[in-house]
N, C-alpha and C positions, 0 to 999 in steps of 0.2 A: 686555608679559611674561605676559598673561594668553593672548594668541593663540600665544605659544609651548607654552604649558601645554597648550591646547585640542588642538594641533597634535600637542603629544608623545605624547598621552593617545589620539587618533583613529589614529595611528600604532602604538601599542602595541596598540590592540584590534582594528586589522584587519591587522597585524603577526602577532599570535600567532594569531588567527583561522585563516591561510590555514595549510595545510598542519598544522595542528595535529593534524588524523588521518591518519597513514600509510594512502595506498594499502595493501589487504592484498593478498599474493599471490594469496589464490581468490577477489577480486574477482567479484562475481556482474554480469553484463553491464547495465544498465540496463534494456534492453527486456524480460529475464528478471526482473527485480525488479518491473517492471510488471506482469508476469503473475504473478509470486508474491505482490506485494500484493492484486491484482485478486483474486485465489482466494482468498487470506486473508479479504479481505472480504465475501468471498459465504458462505464456508463460515461462518465466525465469525459471521456475522447470522443463519445457518440456524441455526446452535447456540444461539445466544440466544433465540431464537422456540421452540426444539424441544429443551430442556438433558436434559429426561428420555429423547428417542431416543438423543442423542448418549452419553448415562452408558448406557444399559442397552444397547447394542451396541459399549461400549467404543471409541468412535471418537475417536482424538486427530487432531487439527484439524492441528496443524504437522507432525504425524511424515507425516499423507498429503503434504503440501506437499512435506517433505523426500524424500519417497522418490519423488516424482513428478521432482522436478527435480534428483536424484541430489546434494540438498547436505545438511548436517549445520546444528546448530542456531549452532555456533561461525563457519561462513561466513556464513551469512542475518546474525547477529547483526553480524561484524565490516561485511558490506559495508553492513549497514543503519545502522551507526553512521559510515561513511563519508561515505555519500549523505547524512546529516541533518547530515553537519557542514557542511556547504553550504545554507542555509535556503531560500536562490533556487534552485537547481536541484533541492532536496528537491522544495519546493512544486511546480516544473513536473511530476516525477514523480507527484506523487501527484493533477497536474491530468489526467494521462493513463491512470491509474488509474480517476477520475471518470468521464472520457470513455467509457471502456471499459464502466462501470457503465450511464450514461445510452443507449450504442449497443444494449448487450443489453435495455435496459428497453423501447426503441422496437421493436427486434424481435419482442422478445414481445407489447406493444401490436398489433402490426401481423397478427403470428399467430392475435391471439385476436380481432381485428375479422374477419380473413379465415374464421376457424370460427365465430364464435358473433355478429359483427355489434356486438360491443362492446368496448371495450378495457379492462384491466384495473386494478381501481379498487385505490388506493394499499392497501386494508386485504387484498384477495385477492392481493399479489405484497409482505409486508414484507422477504423476503430481497435483494431489488433496490433498496430506498429509498436 
């Protein structure tokens, strides 16, 4: 009886988890979502390091991204919620974001090495850590 109860609970959990969030009509493609999350990470990191500059210049990070990708906050939120409903794939999505950040950091290090003879120290590049 205990096995049947456990099996029922597992079926219920996995059954409810699949398709619990419907695919939105205006779903942002995965690769575009990776680009958006990458840029959000970079810009929000810069904003957290220089909030006064962003405030004085009335820079609204999310609005910049929405305008660039021709989306609105609702389509971003719905797409993000849809992708987040599958934690395994959502983790893969963020892994791609992390890989893009690492590639950009390496490119900046190579450029710095070529120009100055040394790589960028972590304290020199807080926005891409």
